[in-house]
C-alpha positions as CSV (number, residue, x, y, z in Angstrom):
1,M,77.6,154.9,90.1
2,R,78.1,151.2,90.1
3,A,78.9,149.4,93.4
4,P,82.3,147.7,93.7
5,E,80.6,144.3,94.1
6,D,79.0,144.7,90.7
7,L,82.3,145.2,88.9
8,T,84.4,142.8,86.8
9,V,88.0,143.9,86.7
10,L,90.6,142.3,84.4
11,I,94.2,142.5,85.6
12,V,96.9,142.1,82.9
13,D,100.4,141.7,84.3
14,D,103.2,139.3,83.4
15,N,104.4,139.3,87.0
16,D,102.6,136.8,89.2
17,Y,103.3,138.7,92.4
18,G,102.0,141.9,90.8
19,R,98.7,140.2,89.8
20,I,98.3,138.8,93.3
21,L,98.9,142.1,95.0
22,L,96.5,143.9,92.7
23,S,93.9,141.2,93.0
24,T,94.2,141.2,96.8
25,S,93.7,145.0,96.9
26,L,90.7,144.8,94.6
27,E,89.1,142.1,96.7
28,R,89.8,144.1,99.9
29,V,87.8,147.1,98.5
30,G,84.9,144.8,97.6
31,V,85.2,144.3,93.9
32,G,82.9,141.5,92.9
33,R,84.9,139.7,90.2
34,V,88.6,139.9,89.7
35,E,90.4,138.0,86.9
36,G,94.1,138.1,86.4
37,V,96.0,137.0,83.2
38,K,99.7,137.2,82.4
39,D,99.7,138.5,78.8
40,A,97.8,140.3,76.1
41,V,96.7,137.1,74.3
42,K,95.0,135.8,77.4
43,A,93.5,139.3,78.0
44,L,92.0,139.3,74.6
45,D,90.6,135.8,75.1
46,F,89.0,136.9,78.4
47,L,87.5,140.1,76.8
48,R,86.1,138.0,74.0
49,S,84.0,135.9,76.3
50,N,83.4,138.0,79.4
51,K,81.7,141.3,80.2
52,T,84.5,143.4,81.7
53,D,84.0,146.8,83.3
54,I,87.6,147.9,83.4
55,V,91.1,146.7,82.6
56,L,94.1,147.4,84.9
57,M,97.3,146.6,83.0
58,D,101.0,146.7,83.4
59,W,102.8,148.9,80.9
60,Y,105.9,146.8,80.4
61,M,105.1,143.2,79.4
62,P,107.1,140.8,77.1
63,E,105.9,140.1,73.6
64,I,103.0,142.5,73.6
65,S,103.3,145.6,75.8
66,G,100.5,147.5,77.5
67,A,100.5,149.9,74.5
68,G,100.2,147.0,72.1
69,L,97.3,145.5,74.1
70,V,95.4,148.8,74.0
71,R,95.8,149.0,70.2
72,L,94.6,145.3,69.9
73,M,91.6,146.0,72.1
74,R,90.6,148.9,69.9
75,Q,91.2,146.9,66.7
76,F,88.9,144.1,68.0
77,G,86.3,146.6,69.2
78,Y,86.6,146.2,73.0
79,D,85.4,149.5,74.4
80,V,86.6,149.1,78.0
81,P,88.2,151.7,80.2
82,V,91.9,151.1,80.9
83,V,94.1,152.1,83.8
84,V,97.8,151.7,83.3
85,C,99.7,150.5,86.4
86,T,103.4,151.2,86.3
87,A,106.4,151.7,88.5
88,Y,107.9,153.8,85.6
89,A,106.0,157.0,85.3
90,T,108.7,158.7,83.3
91,R,107.9,161.7,81.0
92,D,108.3,159.4,78.0
93,N,105.9,156.8,79.4
94,V,103.3,159.4,80.4
95,R,103.5,160.9,76.8
96,R,103.1,157.4,75.3
97,I,100.1,156.7,77.5
98,K,98.5,160.0,76.7
99,D,99.2,159.5,72.9
100,L,97.1,156.4,73.1
101,G,94.2,158.5,74.4
102,L,94.4,157.0,77.9
103,Q,93.7,159.3,80.8
104,H,94.4,157.3,84.0
105,A,97.5,155.7,85.4
106,L,98.5,154.4,88.8
107,V,102.1,154.6,89.9
108,K,103.2,151.5,91.8
109,P,103.1,151.1,94.7
110,F,99.7,152.6,95.5
111,E,97.2,152.4,98.3
112,D,93.8,150.8,98.0
113,G,91.9,154.1,98.2
114,V,94.0,155.6,95.5
115,M,93.3,152.6,93.3
116,L,89.6,152.7,93.9
117,R,89.4,156.4,93.2
118,T,91.3,156.0,90.0
119,I,89.0,153.1,88.9
120,W,85.9,155.3,89.6
121,A,87.5,158.2,87.7
122,A,88.3,156.0,84.7
123,L,84.7,154.5,84.7
124,R,83.2,158.0,85.1
125,D,85.3,159.5,82.2
126,H,84.5,156.5,80.0
127,D,80.8,156.7,80.7
128,H,80.9,160.6,80.5
129,L,79.3,160.9,84.0
130,P,79.6,163.9,86.3
131,A,82.2,163.6,89.0
132,A,81.1,162.1,92.3
133,P,83.1,161.8,95.5
134,V,84.4,158.3,96.3
135,R,84.7,157.6,100.0
136,V,87.0,154.9,101.1
137,E,87.0,154.0,104.8
138,G,90.3,155.1,106.5
139,S,91.4,157.0,103.4
140,V,91.9,160.7,102.9
141,P,91.7,161.9,99.2
142,E,94.8,163.6,97.9
143,E,95.0,165.6,94.7
144,D,98.2,164.1,93.4
145,D,97.6,160.4,94.2
146,Q,96.8,159.5,90.6
147,I,97.9,160.6,87.3
148,F,95.3,162.3,85.1
149,L,96.7,162.7,81.7
């Protein structure tokens, strides 16, 4: 398993405050490189020129939604695991996320430990690795703290 300090995480969220909160959480758990962009076009530009381990994206964004960004990433051949971060985990949204073939989502707000476990699960599933426990200091794993689709 990769160490958090070796990861490059791309945050895609049109909300400045959302990007700052997520970036701060990632830095707090020791992620090495965190980049935040406000839209799909900037995300594609970043992916084009940077090795990226995982993308954490908002679902509702103007112009190009999270779903649209996932489709564009695939069209351009970016094989990067994606975790959808949303405050709107409705049945319709969960179905849409699942229909895109995505398996991991975080419901806002979430704790650092939940976020880190979800990142590791998405990386593990993407790389087809066996499950391994993720320990986060001060955190107690809970079964329902992330959505597995």
